VEXDRENDO-413553 format. One record per residue (C-alpha): residue number from 0; residue in three letters; x, y, z. Coordinates in Angstrom, 3 decimals, always signed. Example, Ala and Ser with C-alpha at 12.3 -4.5 7.8 and 13.67 -1.06 7.14 Angstrom:
BEGIN
PT     n   res          u          v          w
PT     0   ala    +12.300     -4.500     +7.800
PT     1   ser    +13.670     -1.060     +7.140
//
This chain:
BEGIN
PT     n   res          u          v          w
PT     0   unk     +0.000     +0.000     +0.000
PT     1   unk     +1.311     +3.418     -0.937
PT     2   unk     +2.149     +5.828     +1.849
PT     3   unk     -0.486     +8.407     +2.696
PT     4   unk     +0.804    +11.955     +3.068
PT     5   unk     -0.730    +15.105     +4.538
PT     6   unk     -0.448    +18.831     +3.885
PT     7   unk     -1.728    +21.894     +5.717
PT     8   unk     -3.194    +24.425     +3.302
PT     9   unk     -4.619    +27.467     +5.024
PT    10   unk     -5.616    +25.352     +8.000
PT    11   unk     -7.376    +22.713     +5.869
PT    12   unk     -6.215    +19.091     +5.923
PT    13   unk     -5.192    +17.727     +2.499
PT    14   unk     -4.256    +14.088     +1.962
PT    15   unk     -2.882    +12.169     -0.983
PT    16   unk     -0.409     +9.770     -2.563
PT    17   unk     +2.145    +10.162     -5.396
PT    18   unk     +2.345    +13.909     -4.857
PT    19   unk     -1.359    +14.472     -5.637
PT    20   unk     -3.404    +15.948     -2.788
PT    21   unk     -7.131    +16.431     -2.275
PT    22   unk     -9.028    +18.345     +0.371
PT    23   unk    -10.574    +16.485     +3.320
PT    24   unk    -12.721    +19.581     +3.950
PT    25   unk    -11.698    +19.244     +7.612
PT    26   unk     -9.378    +21.301     +9.803
PT    27   unk     -5.736    +20.286     +9.964
PT    28   unk     -5.610    +18.451    +13.316
PT    29   unk     -4.051    +15.185    +14.498
PT    30   unk     -7.509    +13.796    +15.245
PT    31   unk     -8.668    +14.437    +11.675
PT    32   unk     -5.422    +12.953    +10.313
PT    33   unk     -6.132     +9.753    +12.250
PT    34   unk     -9.680     +9.688    +10.867
PT    35   unk     -8.320     +9.865     +7.294
PT    36   unk     -5.688     +7.194     +8.044
PT    37   unk     -8.427     +4.883     +9.296
PT    38   unk    -10.524     +5.451     +6.176
PT    39   unk     -7.487     +4.925     +3.972
PT    40   unk     -6.610     +1.626     +5.665
PT    41   unk    -10.197     +0.438     +5.159
PT    42   unk    -10.125     +1.501     +1.493
PT    43   unk    -12.813     +4.115     +2.017
PT    44   unk    -10.747     +6.897     +0.399
PT    45   unk    -10.013     +4.957     -2.804
PT    46   unk    -12.990     +6.318     -4.714
PT    47   unk    -12.105     +9.915     -3.822
PT    48   unk     -8.501     +9.433     -4.905
PT    49   unk     -9.426     +7.669     -8.134
PT    50   unk    -12.042    +10.294     -8.955
PT    51   unk     -9.434    +13.035     -8.530
PT    52   unk     -7.056    +11.033    -10.717
PT    53   unk     -9.623    +10.818    -13.492
PT    54   unk    -10.086    +14.569    -13.212
PT    55   unk     -6.359    +15.280    -13.421
PT    56   unk     -5.563    +17.359    -16.525
PT    57   unk     -3.085    +16.187    -19.129
PT    58   unk     -0.069    +18.119    -20.347
PT    59   unk     -1.936    +18.647    -23.608
PT    60   unk     -4.951    +20.202    -21.841
PT    61   unk     -2.890    +22.691    -19.879
PT    62   unk     -0.432    +23.481    -22.656
PT    63   unk     -3.200    +24.320    -25.118
PT    64   unk     -4.630    +26.783    -22.585
PT    65   unk     -1.205    +28.354    -22.077
PT    66   unk     -0.631    +28.737    -25.821
PT    67   unk     -4.094    +30.271    -26.218
PT    68   unk     -3.348    +32.866    -23.524
PT    69   unk     +0.039    +33.697    -25.031
PT    70   unk     -1.503    +34.241    -28.463
PT    71   unk     -3.543    +37.133    -27.035
PT    72   unk     -0.502    +39.299    -26.322
PT    73   unk     +2.521    +37.878    -28.170
PT    74   unk     +3.554    +38.627    -31.744
PT    75   unk     +2.872    +36.096    -34.481
PT    76   unk     +6.598    +35.379    -34.886
PT    77   unk     +6.956    +34.417    -31.215
PT    78   unk     +3.859    +32.224    -31.365
PT    79   unk     +5.321    +30.241    -34.258
PT    80   unk     +8.219    +29.222    -32.006
PT    81   unk     +5.931    +28.297    -29.088
PT    82   unk     +3.539    +26.291    -31.257
PT    83   unk     +6.444    +24.529    -32.936
PT    84   unk     +7.869    +23.480    -29.561
PT    85   unk     +4.447    +22.239    -28.448
PT    86   unk     +3.689    +20.321    -31.649
PT    87   unk     +7.115    +18.900    -32.481
PT    88   unk     +8.616    +18.198    -29.066
PT    89   unk     +6.373    +18.357    -25.986
PT    90   unk     +3.120    +16.761    -27.181
PT    91   unk     +4.725    +13.776    -28.943
PT    92   unk     +6.475    +12.923    -25.659
PT    93   unk     +4.094    +14.009    -22.878
PT    94   unk     +0.820    +14.855    -24.672
PT    95   unk     -1.878    +12.687    -23.074
PT    96   unk     +0.009    +12.034    -19.865
PT    97   unk     -1.597    +13.379    -16.683
PT    98   unk     +0.488    +16.026    -14.937
PT    99   unk     +0.121    +14.133    -11.654
PT   100   unk     +2.065    +11.211    -13.130
PT   101   unk     +5.105    +13.066    -14.454
PT   102   unk     +8.287    +12.680    -12.422
PT   103   unk    +11.582    +14.608    -12.650
PT   104   unk    +13.334    +11.576    -14.168
PT   105   unk    +10.940    +11.673    -17.137
PT   106   unk    +11.744    +15.330    -17.747
PT   107   unk    +15.456    +14.502    -17.695
PT   108   unk    +14.879    +11.675    -20.189
PT   109   unk    +12.931    +14.089    -22.403
PT   110   unk    +15.816    +16.567    -22.355
PT   111   unk    +18.319    +13.788    -23.069
PT   112   unk    +16.280    +12.777    -26.112
PT   113   unk    +16.276    +16.339    -27.427
PT   114   unk    +20.057    +16.428    -27.040
PT   115   unk    +20.427    +13.098    -28.867
PT   116   unk    +18.411    +14.572    -31.724
PT   117   unk    +20.974    +17.375    -31.962
PT   118   unk    +18.486    +20.102    -31.079
PT   119   unk    +19.881    +23.514    -30.222
PT   120   unk    +20.156    +24.831    -26.678
PT   121   unk    +17.431    +27.386    -27.465
PT   122   unk    +14.970    +24.621    -28.441
PT   123   unk    +15.514    +22.784    -25.163
PT   124   unk    +15.189    +26.012    -23.170
PT   125   unk    +11.905    +26.861    -24.889
PT   126   unk    +10.478    +23.405    -24.133
PT   127   unk    +11.520    +23.820    -20.484
PT   128   unk     +9.812    +27.219    -20.290
PT   129   unk     +6.531    +25.764    -21.546
PT   130   unk     +6.700    +22.695    -19.298
PT   131   unk     +7.426    +24.888    -16.285
PT   132   unk     +4.305    +26.923    -17.068
PT   133   unk     +2.265    +23.723    -17.427
PT   134   unk     +3.250    +22.529    -13.951
PT   135   unk     +2.843    +25.989    -12.414
PT   136   unk     -0.699    +26.075    -13.755
PT   137   unk     -1.313    +22.645    -12.228
PT   138   unk     -0.017    +23.945     -8.875
PT   139   unk     -2.323    +26.948     -9.118
PT   140   unk     -5.306    +24.635     -9.574
PT   141   unk     -4.029    +22.499     -6.656
PT   142   unk     -3.649    +19.471     -8.914
PT   143   unk     -0.025    +19.035     -7.811
PT   144   unk     +1.930    +20.565     -4.944
PT   145   unk     +5.368    +21.084     -6.509
PT   146   unk     +6.932    +21.654     -9.905
PT   147   unk     +8.962    +18.589    -11.008
PT   148   unk    +11.032    +20.567    -13.505
PT   149   unk    +12.724    +22.531    -10.705
PT   150   unk    +14.570    +19.327     -9.778
PT   151   unk    +15.988    +18.976    -13.294
PT   152   unk    +18.649    +21.392    -14.439
PT   153   unk    +19.282    +22.609    -17.958
PT   154   unk    +21.681    +20.098    -19.554
PT   155   unk    +25.185    +21.135    -20.495
PT   156   unk    +25.403    +21.067    -24.250
PT   157   unk    +28.758    +20.548    -25.915
PT   158   unk    +27.872    +19.642    -29.455
PT   159   unk    +30.804    +18.833    -31.680
PT   160   unk    +30.767    +21.072    -34.688
PT   161   unk    +30.103    +19.022    -37.796
PT   162   unk    +33.162    +18.856    -40.017
PT   163   unk    +32.070    +20.087    -43.406
PT   164   unk    +33.065    +18.006    -46.397
PT   165   unk    +32.516    +19.933    -49.631
PT   166   unk    +31.247    +18.195    -52.746
PT   167   unk    +33.492    +17.787    -55.766
PT   168   unk    +32.424    +19.140    -59.157
PT   169   unk    +31.794    +15.557    -60.295
PT   170   unk    +29.495    +14.992    -57.308
PT   171   unk    +27.686    +18.276    -57.991
PT   172   unk    +27.067    +17.167    -61.583
PT   173   unk    +25.759    +13.796    -60.367
PT   174   unk    +23.393    +15.419    -57.871
PT   175   unk    +22.012    +17.947    -60.350
PT   176   unk    +21.567    +15.343    -63.090
PT   177   unk    +19.514    +13.250    -60.637
PT   178   unk    +17.251    +16.156    -59.654
PT   179   unk    +14.352    +17.634    -61.606
PT   180   unk    +12.161    +20.735    -61.637
PT   181   unk    +12.293    +23.134    -58.718
PT   182   unk    +14.528    +20.815    -56.673
PT   183   unk    +17.171    +20.876    -59.395
PT   184   unk    +16.990    +24.652    -59.775
PT   185   unk    +17.090    +25.219    -56.017
PT   186   unk    +20.170    +23.020    -55.614
PT   187   unk    +21.822    +24.543    -58.680
PT   188   unk    +21.347    +28.021    -57.261
PT   189   unk    +22.643    +26.834    -53.876
PT   190   unk    +25.798    +25.336    -55.368
PT   191   unk    +26.625    +28.247    -57.674
PT   192   unk    +25.698    +31.309    -55.586
PT   193   unk    +26.522    +30.230    -52.027
PT   194   unk    +23.216    +31.730    -50.865
PT   195   unk    +21.587    +30.500    -47.677
PT   196   unk    +18.444    +28.369    -48.107
PT   197   unk    +16.239    +31.004    -46.464
PT   198   unk    +17.612    +33.679    -48.795
PT   199   unk    +16.825    +31.580    -51.870
PT   200   unk    +13.274    +30.845    -50.698
PT   201   unk    +12.651    +34.574    -50.100
PT   202   unk    +13.862    +35.572    -53.581
PT   203   unk    +11.477    +37.505    -55.805
PT   204   unk    +11.883    +38.035    -59.526
PT   205   unk    +12.252    +41.757    -58.865
PT   206   unk    +15.457    +40.923    -56.939
PT   207   unk    +17.042    +39.473    -60.075
PT   208   unk    +18.526    +41.597    -62.843
PT   209   unk    +19.419    +39.555    -65.909
PT   210   unk    +20.827    +42.652    -67.656
PT   211   unk    +23.478    +43.418    -65.034
PT   212   unk    +23.626    +39.771    -63.891
PT   213   unk    +23.078    +40.604    -60.228
PT   214   unk    +20.882    +39.331    -57.400
PT   215   unk    +19.794    +41.667    -54.605
PT   216   unk    +19.605    +39.825    -51.285
PT   217   unk    +17.708    +41.682    -48.547
PT   218   unk    +15.365    +39.154    -46.914
PT   219   unk    +15.114    +35.569    -45.758
PT   220   unk    +12.528    +32.955    -44.773
PT   221   unk    +12.627    +32.259    -41.030
PT   222   unk    +10.018    +30.417    -38.929
PT   223   unk     +7.626    +30.413    -41.854
PT   224   unk     +7.745    +34.156    -42.487
PT   225   unk     +9.568    +36.500    -44.852
PT   226   unk    +11.880    +38.614    -42.696
PT   227   unk    +14.445    +41.272    -43.478
PT   228   unk    +18.067    +40.143    -43.538
PT   229   unk    +19.414    +39.556    -40.026
PT   230   unk    +22.541    +41.687    -40.383
PT   231   unk    +23.724    +44.575    -42.522
PT   232   unk    +26.328    +42.366    -44.167
PT   233   unk    +23.609    +39.891    -45.166
PT   234   unk    +22.080    +42.620    -47.342
PT   235   unk    +24.111    +42.535    -50.533
PT   236   unk    +24.147    +42.455    -54.313
PT   237   unk    +25.906    +39.414    -55.718
PT   238   unk    +27.061    +38.454    -59.183
PT   239   unk    +25.084    +35.851    -61.128
PT   240   unk    +27.624    +33.368    -62.467
PT   241   unk    +26.779    +31.825    -65.876
PT   242   unk    +26.015    +28.421    -64.318
PT   243   unk    +23.678    +29.970    -61.738
PT   244   unk    +21.943    +31.888    -64.512
PT   245   unk    +21.048    +28.604    -66.237
PT   246   unk    +19.071    +27.483    -63.195
PT   247   unk    +17.361    +30.850    -62.749
PT   248   unk    +16.242    +30.805    -66.375
PT   249   unk    +14.982    +27.235    -65.974
PT   250   unk    +13.094    +28.245    -62.826
PT   251   unk    +11.550    +31.168    -64.678
PT   252   unk     +9.975    +28.647    -67.034
PT   253   unk     +8.667    +26.700    -64.013
PT   254   unk     +7.035    +29.488    -61.986
PT   255   unk     +7.908    +32.854    -63.501
PT   256   unk     +4.355    +33.988    -64.239
PT   257   unk     +2.535    +32.543    -61.212
PT   258   unk     +3.784    +34.747    -58.375
PT   259   unk     +6.431    +37.321    -57.536
PT   260   unk     +8.438    +34.683    -55.656
PT   261   unk    +10.974    +32.569    -57.521
PT   262   unk    +10.255    +29.257    -55.758
PT   263   unk     +6.615    +28.322    -55.153
PT   264   unk     +4.828    +25.626    -53.170
PT   265   unk     +1.745    +23.763    -54.422
PT   266   unk     -0.416    +26.735    -53.368
PT   267   unk     +1.637    +29.070    -55.571
PT   268   unk     +3.061    +30.885    -52.557
PT   269   unk     +6.572    +31.077    -51.134
PT   270   unk     +7.853    +28.079    -49.158
PT   271   unk     +7.735    +28.545    -45.379
PT   272   unk    +10.747    +26.272    -44.812
PT   273   unk    +13.332    +24.262    -46.733
PT   274   unk    +11.913    +20.929    -45.469
PT   275   unk    +10.677    +19.796    -48.885
PT   276   unk    +14.001    +20.600    -50.534
PT   277   unk    +15.948    +18.980    -47.692
PT   278   unk    +14.014    +15.699    -47.962
PT   279   unk    +14.493    +15.528    -51.717
PT   280   unk    +18.170    +16.440    -51.413
PT   281   unk    +18.792    +13.676    -48.867
PT   282   unk    +16.892    +11.184    -51.032
PT   283   unk    +19.171    +12.048    -53.969
PT   284   unk    +22.317    +11.581    -51.861
PT   285   unk    +21.035     +8.196    -50.697
PT   286   unk    +20.174     +7.131    -54.235
PT   287   unk    +23.678     +8.067    -55.427
PT   288   unk    +25.329     +6.399    -52.403
PT   289   unk    +26.881     +9.721    -51.430
PT   290   unk    +27.696    +10.547    -47.823
PT   291   unk    +24.859    +12.291    -45.991
PT   292   unk    +25.580    +16.008    -45.701
PT   293   unk    +23.608    +19.032    -44.560
PT   294   unk    +21.885    +21.306    -47.053
PT   295   unk    +24.135    +24.083    -45.736
PT   296   unk    +27.014    +22.094    -47.243
PT   297   unk    +26.052    +23.466    -50.671
PT   298   unk    +27.058    +26.932    -49.437
PT   299   unk    +30.265    +25.533    -47.976
PT   300   unk    +30.973    +23.804    -51.284
PT   301   unk    +30.587    +27.075    -53.197
PT   302   unk    +33.035    +28.886    -50.908
PT   303   unk    +35.675    +26.157    -50.946
PT   304   unk    +35.336    +25.728    -54.725
PT   305   unk    +35.887    +29.436    -55.344
PT   306   unk    +38.825    +29.823    -52.954
PT   307   unk    +40.492    +26.607    -54.087
PT   308   unk    +40.531    +27.991    -57.618
PT   309   unk    +42.151    +31.259    -56.649
PT   310   unk    +39.092    +33.537    -56.587
PT   311   unk    +39.643    +36.719    -54.553
PT   312   unk    +38.734    +35.997    -50.876
PT   313   unk    +37.207    +39.479    -50.557
PT   314   unk    +34.801    +38.697    -53.430
PT   315   unk    +33.918    +35.359    -51.812
PT   316   unk    +33.372    +37.009    -48.415
PT   317   unk    +31.015    +39.609    -49.904
PT   318   unk    +29.126    +36.992    -51.924
PT   319   unk    +28.572    +34.867    -48.821
PT   320   unk    +27.402    +37.890    -46.820
PT   321   unk    +30.036    +37.514    -44.120
PT   322   unk    +30.416    +40.421    -41.714
PT   323   unk    +34.118    +40.702    -42.470
PT   324   unk    +36.918    +39.015    -44.383
PT   325   unk    +38.369    +37.467    -41.231
PT   326   unk    +35.298    +35.247    -40.815
PT   327   unk    +35.818    +33.900    -44.335
PT   328   unk    +39.540    +33.345    -43.810
PT   329   unk    +39.043    +31.641    -40.437
PT   330   unk    +36.504    +29.274    -41.961
PT   331   unk    +38.013    +28.519    -45.342
PT   332   unk    +41.780    +29.241    -45.283
PT   333   unk    +42.604    +25.516    -45.547
PT   334   unk    +40.893    +25.444    -48.958
PT   335   unk    +43.055    +28.201    -50.399
PT   336   unk    +46.069    +27.211    -52.561
PT   337   unk    +49.271    +27.110    -50.546
PT   338   unk    +52.258    +28.996    -51.957
PT   339   unk    +55.670    +28.089    -50.619
PT   340   unk    +57.214    +31.251    -52.010
PT   341   unk    +55.425    +34.490    -52.782
PT   342   unk    +56.465    +36.261    -55.973
PT   343   unk    +56.100    +40.028    -55.858
PT   344   unk    +56.754    +40.668    -59.541
PT   345   unk    +56.700    +44.456    -59.540
PT   346   unk    +59.403    +44.574    -56.872
PT   347   unk    +61.436    +41.856    -58.579
PT   348   unk    +61.508    +43.829    -61.818
PT   349   unk    +62.547    +47.056    -60.150
PT   350   unk    +65.242    +45.774    -57.854
PT   351   unk    +66.546    +42.552    -59.490
PT   352   unk    +69.761    +44.141    -60.745
PT   353   unk    +70.325    +46.341    -57.754
PT   354   unk    +68.829    +49.312    -59.573
PT   355   unk    +66.179    +51.605    -58.201
PT   356   unk    +66.096    +53.427    -54.971
PT   357   unk    +64.604    +52.450    -51.644
//
């Protein structure tokens, strides 16, 4: 038999098991405690306890109420993040579980799973914030007496940075020859402009000038919305290389007259995420027996390809939208051709015979 526990709440005797307490509607006295103990030993309190258990709200019930309240005063962009955390992380794990049954160890296991999935620190923190509010709401309604998440700290996250392995030109050709339609054009543009996925999805035809062969980048898709570029350096005009132009022209035949956006979903609107492109890209890699690599690797491939072939690092840095040249050099120096001896031709010519003045 589980141990019966008591609490004094404003002079009223509460009794319960497993951290769930119900009111006896009697004063908190030793005599009344003994009365409850007697009833409990005779099984007379079982129905009350089981009734309360059936009435206990689930995580889903409370979380939906919390999200509804937040939507009344938070911006749409913030709500996208909260709803995403609820839908993709919390509900699949805790959804229909009663709050009275959730122990600290389960919260730790939930956090461990999120870490195993490689989720960012911010994603875990957001899930913790929502769970904390769920349990606080349960405390307020006197469903539970303490918040189990307070016993579980935020995990220390030391993710190893993925070592990028750029594609070769032969691999790029294989990938593009295996793709079709918008997927092919998206990947082609990724490989030959170095643009971020969100920047490509936010592109409008008015951003592209086929006369001057330039693309104006000033926005990105983030959390389902078109947003302005995050930093000043991300706003830039880049050169359209001949190979990239091929894919833009092909995409113009696909969607050019349907909407102002370059890449369109099945509702003829801009894509809210790169999920569709990512799935197709990974399927192509699997089909070709190529090593699984992130979609961001297309950008890395562009940078390493340019630098390895002697293209000016300053041009590459600007094209990528890096804040400064040092970021580019720190990231990609090992792809630049190594020169054992630097030849400064204009100085050699002037001073080779000891002529000229210092």
